[in-house]
C-alpha positions as CSV (number, residue, x, y, z in Angstrom):
1,X,21.1,3.8,115.9
2,X,20.4,6.7,113.6
3,X,22.2,7.1,110.3
4,X,23.1,10.6,109.0
5,X,23.3,10.9,105.3
6,X,25.3,13.8,103.9
7,X,24.2,14.8,100.4
8,X,26.6,16.7,98.1
9,X,25.9,20.3,97.5
10,X,26.6,19.6,93.8
11,X,23.5,17.5,93.4
12,X,20.1,19.0,92.5
13,X,17.8,19.2,95.4
14,X,14.0,19.7,95.0
15,X,13.9,22.1,97.9
16,X,16.6,24.4,96.4
17,X,15.6,24.1,92.7
18,X,13.5,26.0,90.2
19,X,12.9,25.0,86.6
20,X,12.7,27.6,83.8
21,X,11.4,26.4,80.4
22,X,12.6,29.0,77.8
23,X,10.7,29.8,74.6
24,X,9.4,26.4,73.6
25,X,7.1,28.0,71.1
26,X,5.3,26.4,68.2
27,X,6.7,28.5,65.3
28,X,10.2,28.6,66.8
29,X,10.4,24.9,67.4
30,X,9.5,24.1,63.7
31,X,12.9,25.4,62.6
32,X,15.1,23.8,65.3
33,X,17.3,20.7,65.3
34,X,15.9,17.7,67.2
35,X,13.0,19.7,68.5
36,X,10.7,16.7,69.3
37,X,13.3,15.2,71.5
38,X,13.9,18.5,73.3
39,X,10.2,18.9,73.9
40,X,10.0,15.4,75.3
41,X,12.9,16.0,77.7
42,X,11.4,19.3,78.8
43,X,8.0,17.7,79.4
44,X,9.7,15.1,81.6
45,X,11.5,17.7,83.6
46,X,8.2,19.7,84.0
47,X,6.1,16.7,84.9
48,X,8.5,15.6,87.6
49,X,9.0,19.2,88.9
50,X,5.2,19.4,89.3
51,X,5.0,16.1,91.2
52,X,7.8,17.3,93.5
53,X,6.4,20.8,94.0
54,X,9.4,22.5,92.3
55,X,8.5,25.9,90.9
56,X,8.3,26.2,87.1
57,X,8.4,29.3,85.0
58,X,7.8,29.4,81.2
59,X,8.9,32.2,79.0
60,X,7.8,33.2,75.5
61,X,10.0,35.3,73.2
62,X,7.8,37.7,71.2
63,X,4.8,35.4,70.9
64,X,3.0,37.7,68.4
65,X,5.6,36.6,65.9
66,X,6.9,33.3,67.2
67,X,3.7,31.8,68.4
68,X,2.7,30.5,71.8
69,X,4.2,27.8,73.9
70,X,3.4,24.3,72.7
71,X,0.4,22.9,74.6
72,X,2.3,20.0,76.3
73,X,4.7,22.5,77.9
74,X,2.1,25.3,78.5
75,X,0.0,23.0,80.8
76,X,2.9,22.6,83.2
77,X,2.7,26.1,84.8
78,X,0.5,29.1,85.1
79,X,3.6,31.3,85.5
80,X,4.2,32.4,81.9
81,X,6.2,35.5,81.0
82,X,6.4,37.3,77.7
83,X,9.8,38.7,76.9
84,X,11.7,40.6,74.2
85,X,15.1,40.7,75.8
86,X,16.9,37.4,75.1
87,X,17.8,36.7,78.8
88,X,14.8,35.7,80.9
89,X,16.2,37.1,84.2
90,X,14.7,40.6,83.8
91,X,11.3,39.2,82.8
92,X,11.2,36.8,85.8
93,X,12.2,39.6,88.1
94,X,14.6,37.5,90.1
95,X,16.5,38.9,93.1
96,X,20.2,38.3,93.7
97,X,20.8,35.3,95.9
98,X,20.8,36.1,99.6
99,X,20.9,33.5,102.4
100,X,18.3,35.5,104.5
101,X,15.7,35.4,101.7
102,X,15.7,31.6,101.4
103,X,15.8,31.8,97.6
104,X,15.9,28.6,95.6
105,X,19.4,29.1,94.3
106,X,19.5,26.2,91.8
107,X,18.3,27.3,88.4
108,X,17.6,24.4,86.0
109,X,17.2,25.7,82.4
110,X,15.7,24.0,79.3
111,X,14.5,25.4,76.1
112,X,15.7,27.3,73.0
113,X,17.8,28.6,71.4
114,X,20.8,27.3,73.3
115,X,23.3,29.9,72.0
116,X,20.9,32.9,72.4
117,X,18.2,32.9,75.1
118,X,19.4,29.9,77.1
119,X,23.1,31.1,77.2
120,X,22.2,34.7,78.1
121,X,19.8,33.6,80.8
122,X,22.4,31.2,82.2
123,X,25.1,33.9,82.3
124,X,22.8,36.5,83.9
125,X,21.7,34.0,86.7
126,X,25.4,33.2,87.3
127,X,26.1,36.9,87.7
128,X,23.3,37.1,90.3
129,X,24.9,34.3,92.4
130,X,22.7,31.4,91.4
131,X,23.9,27.9,90.7
132,X,22.9,27.2,87.1
133,X,22.3,24.0,85.3
134,X,21.5,23.6,81.6
135,X,19.9,20.3,80.6
136,X,21.8,19.3,77.4
137,X,19.1,17.0,76.0
138,X,16.4,19.7,76.7
139,X,18.0,22.5,74.7
140,X,18.6,23.1,71.0
141,X,19.3,25.6,68.2
142,X,18.7,25.7,64.5
143,X,22.2,24.4,63.9
144,X,23.7,21.7,66.1
145,X,27.1,23.5,66.1
146,X,25.6,26.5,67.8
147,X,24.3,24.2,70.6
148,X,27.7,22.5,71.0
149,X,29.6,25.7,71.2
150,X,27.1,27.3,73.6
151,X,27.2,24.3,75.9
152,X,31.0,24.4,75.9
153,X,31.1,28.1,76.6
154,X,28.6,27.8,79.5
155,X,30.6,24.9,81.0
156,X,33.8,27.0,80.8
157,X,32.3,29.6,83.1
158,X,30.8,27.3,85.7
159,X,27.4,26.3,84.4
160,X,26.6,22.6,85.1
161,X,25.8,20.7,81.9
162,X,23.8,17.5,82.5
163,X,20.8,15.5,81.2
164,X,17.1,15.4,82.0
165,X,17.3,12.0,83.6
166,X,20.2,13.0,85.8
167,X,18.3,16.0,87.2
168,X,15.1,14.0,87.6
169,X,16.7,11.3,89.7
170,X,18.7,13.8,91.8
171,X,15.4,15.5,92.6
172,X,13.9,12.2,93.5
173,X,17.0,11.1,95.5
174,X,15.8,7.6,96.5
175,X,13.8,4.6,95.3
176,X,12.1,4.8,98.7
177,X,10.6,8.2,97.7
178,X,6.7,7.9,97.5
179,X,6.9,9.5,94.0
180,X,9.6,7.2,92.7
181,X,7.3,4.8,90.9
182,X,5.4,7.7,89.1
183,X,8.6,9.4,88.3
184,X,10.0,6.2,86.8
185,X,6.8,6.1,84.7
186,X,7.4,9.6,83.4
187,X,10.9,8.7,82.4
188,X,9.8,5.5,80.6
189,X,6.8,7.0,78.9
190,X,8.9,9.8,77.3
191,X,11.5,7.4,76.0
192,X,14.3,8.5,78.3
193,X,16.5,5.7,79.3
194,X,15.8,4.2,82.7
195,X,18.3,2.1,84.7
196,X,18.1,0.8,88.2
């Protein structure tokens, strides 16, 4: 007897996801609220995405003035794009979603600042027809109020707001996955809470 398992379209799927790490740059992070925790959560997302062969893109906002991406994030992907526009969509040259193209339509966003580059990128991807997720513990701004308001505004228009651990275990899907043990190790090593 064969069992058929129907998985919700609302869950993150490694075959339909792509991860974008926005402007996690040295000089910029120095001025931001809870920056070390945001970097840890972003590293965890990136490490798991690499293990599961999920595409990762990294953006840098005006690196001549704001510095380059922190080393622990930069090592995650060779796909790095410099930008001046706050939204990353133009820099990454993404097409509108089309079933025939087989595009990974789940965009998972982490980075800074929540109310500027993350929000504008999220809104632009929504306009292109993508399903957008912002990882709340992997984004920040200089002021926590700006982050709170931006997350609420994005949720109001249909962006999914969740945590790094939630995305990671949705990508993994099962404790039977061959990568489960190493993924659990990533979560534990970064201080994210692990429950089973």
